[in-house]
C-alpha positions in Angstrom: 23.5 -38.4 -22.4 24.3 -35.2 -24.4 20.7 -35.0 -25.4 19.5 -35.2 -21.8 22.0 -32.5 -20.7 20.9 -30.3 -23.6 17.2 -30.6 -22.6 18.0 -29.9 -18.9 20.0 -26.8 -19.9 17.2 -25.6 -22.1 14.6 -26.1 -19.4 16.7 -24.2 -16.8 17.2 -21.5 -19.3 13.5 -21.1 -19.8 13.0 -21.0 -16.1 15.6 -18.3 -15.8 13.9 -16.3 -18.6 10.6 -16.7 -16.9 12.1 -15.4 -13.6 13.6 -12.4 -15.3 10.4 -11.6 -17.1 8.5 -11.8 -13.8 10.9 -9.4 -12.1 10.8 -7.0 -15.0 7.0 -7.0 -14.8 7.0 -6.3 -11.1 9.5 -3.5 -11.4 7.5 -2.0 -14.3 4.2 -2.4 -12.4 5.6 -0.4 -9.4 6.6 2.4 -11.7 3.4 2.4 -13.7 1.1 2.2 -10.6 3.0 5.1 -9.0 2.5 7.2 -12.1 -1.0 6.3 -13.2 -2.6 4.4 -10.3 -3.5 0.7 -9.9 -6.1 0.9 -12.7 -3.4 1.7 -15.3 -3.9 -0.5 -18.4 -2.1 -3.8 -18.2 -0.7 -3.2 -21.7 1.1 -0.2 -20.2 2.8 -2.4 -17.6 3.7 -4.9 -20.3 5.1 -2.3 -22.6 7.2 -0.8 -19.7 8.5 -4.2 -18.8 9.4 -5.0 -22.5 7.2 -8.1 -22.6 4.1 -9.0 -24.5 0.6 -8.7 -22.8 0.2 -12.5 -23.1 3.5 -13.0 -21.2 2.3 -10.7 -18.5 -1.0 -12.6 -18.1 0.8 -15.9 -18.0 2.6 -14.7 -14.8 -0.4 -12.7 -13.4 -3.8 -13.9 -14.7 -5.6 -10.9 -13.2 -4.8 -7.3 -12.4 -5.5 -8.0 -8.8 -2.9 -10.8 -8.7 -0.4 -8.3 -10.1 -1.3 -5.6 -7.7 -1.1 -7.9 -4.7 2.3 -9.3 -5.7 3.7 -5.9 -6.6 2.9 -4.6 -3.1 3.2 -7.8 -1.0 6.4 -6.5 0.6 4.9 -3.2 1.5 1.8 -4.9 3.0 4.1 -7.0 5.2 6.0 -3.9 6.3 2.8 -2.3 7.4 1.7 -5.4 9.2 5.1 -5.6 11.1 4.9 -1.9 11.9 1.5 -2.3 13.5 2.6 -5.3 15.4 5.7 -3.4 16.6 3.6 -0.4 17.6 1.3 -2.6 19.7 4.3 -4.2 21.4 5.9 -0.9 22.3 5.5 -0.1 26.0 5.1 3.6 25.0 1.8 3.7 23.0 2.5 7.2 21.7 5.9 6.2 20.4 4.3 3.2 18.8 1.6 5.3 17.2 4.2 7.9 16.0 6.5 5.3 14.4 3.5 3.6 12.8 2.4 6.8 11.1 5.9 7.6 10.0 6.4 4.2 8.5 3.1 4.2 6.6 3.7 7.7 5.3 7.2 6.8 4.1 5.7 3.9 2.3 3.2 6.3 0.7 6.1 8.4 -0.4 8.2 5.6 -1.8 5.4 3.6 -3.4 2.7 5.9 -4.5 0.5 3.1 -5.8 0.5 1.3 -2.5 -2.3 3.2 -0.6 -4.9 2.3 -3.3 -3.6 -1.2 -3.5 -4.1 -1.7 0.3 -7.7 -0.4 0.4 -8.9 -1.7 -2.9 -11.3 -4.7 -3.0 -9.8 -7.5 -5.0 -12.5 -9.8 -6.5 -10.5 -12.9 -6.6 -9.4 -12.7 -2.9 -11.9 -10.4 -1.3 -12.4 -12.4 1.8 -8.6 -12.7 2.7 -8.0 -9.0 1.9 -11.0 -7.8 3.9 -9.8 -9.9 6.8 -6.4 -8.3 6.7 -7.9 -4.8 6.7 -10.4 -5.6 9.5 -7.6 -7.0 11.7 -5.5 -3.9 11.0 -8.4 -1.6 11.9 -9.0 -3.5 15.2 -5.3 -3.4 16.1 -5.1 0.3 15.2 -8.1 1.1 17.5 -6.4 -0.8 20.3 -3.3 1.3 19.8 -5.3 4.5 19.7 -7.2 3.6 23.0 -3.8 2.9 24.7 -2.3 6.2 23.6 -5.4 8.0 24.7 -5.4 6.2 28.1 -1.8 7.2 28.5 -2.8 10.9 28.0 -0.6 11.3 25.0 -3.1 11.1 22.1 -5.9 13.7 22.2 -9.2 12.3 23.5 -11.2 13.5 20.6 -9.0 11.6 18.0 -11.1 9.5 15.6 -10.1 6.8 13.1 -11.3 9.1 10.4 -8.7 11.6 11.4 -6.0 9.1 10.5 -7.7 8.5 7.1 -7.8 12.2 6.5 -4.2 12.6 7.4 -3.1 9.8 5.1 -5.2 11.3 2.3 -3.6 14.7 2.7 -0.2 13.1 2.7 -1.1 11.2 -0.5 -1.9 14.5 -2.1 1.5 15.9 -1.1 3.6 13.0 -2.3 1.7 12.9 -5.6 2.4 16.6 -6.2 6.0 16.5 -4.8 7.1 12.8 -5.2 10.8 13.6 -4.7 10.5 16.1 -1.8 11.2 13.9 1.3 11.6 17.0 3.5 8.1 18.2 2.7 6.7 14.7 3.5 8.5 14.5 6.8 7.5 18.0 7.8 3.9 17.4 7.1 4.0 14.2 9.1 5.6 16.0 12.0 2.9 18.7 11.9 0.2 16.0 11.8 1.7 14.2 14.8 2.0 17.4 16.8 -1.7 18.1 16.1 -2.7 14.7 17.4 -1.0 15.2 20.8 -3.2 15.7 23.8 -1.3 18.8 24.8 -2.2 20.3 21.4 -6.0 20.1 22.1 -7.3 23.6 22.6 -11.1 23.8 22.2 -13.5 21.6 20.4 -13.0 20.3 16.9 -15.6 20.3 14.2 -17.5 17.0 13.6 -15.3 14.2 12.4 -15.4 13.0 8.8 -17.2 9.8 7.8 -14.1 8.8 5.9 -12.4 5.5 6.9 -9.4 3.5 5.8 -11.9 1.1 4.2 -13.5 3.9 2.3 -10.3 5.6 1.2 -10.9 7.2 -2.2 -9.5 5.4 -5.2 -8.7 6.7 -8.6 -11.8 7.9 -10.5 -11.5 5.1 -13.0 -12.3 2.1 -10.8 -12.7 -0.3 -13.6 -11.1 -3.7 -13.4 -9.4 -4.9 -16.6 -10.1 -8.5 -17.5 -7.7 -10.9 -19.1 -8.2 -10.8 -22.9 -9.6 -14.0 -24.4 -7.0 -16.1 -25.9 -4.1 -14.5 -24.0 
């Protein structure tokens, strides 16, 4: 009986250790991805978490699995924000709150934008489906806001991608300046208003959320053999 209890306690202890290691890895990944992008070496994440590389790969066999899990909550928040925006009877208010939510996520989790638009080899179909649905829903929201006369008629999806990219640059340069972030978002929103449209704009960019620039080093690190 004592032997069985001892084995149960030991097994529970191992599970607790594994849970702690997993949480430490995720906390470290968020910090490392914010500082160095989602292509930061896995060894850097392991070192920040205080675990071995083999331990990291036992929990997350691929970089993509680690990135998805690290930012799963943020992805859900974006999805809920878009759903709420579509449900709002005031389409401009829904659009405004959506942009504010996404930009605040950019500020808090600087690795998240690249994670959301990256193509993950081991789940490419599911990830692409999420993005495509988000793009369709966003266009529905845009059309509603334009039909209501609130969003300028010449607004293009690429304008949102450009806005998010400019905000990325700000939060990367000034990660702790929330006031600067909020002021830029307010300026962007005012420029999107229909009553701010004075004269024709230049041709829109070809940029899209799907083609959002990623870090220059787009390599995907593979699990080391024997890990």
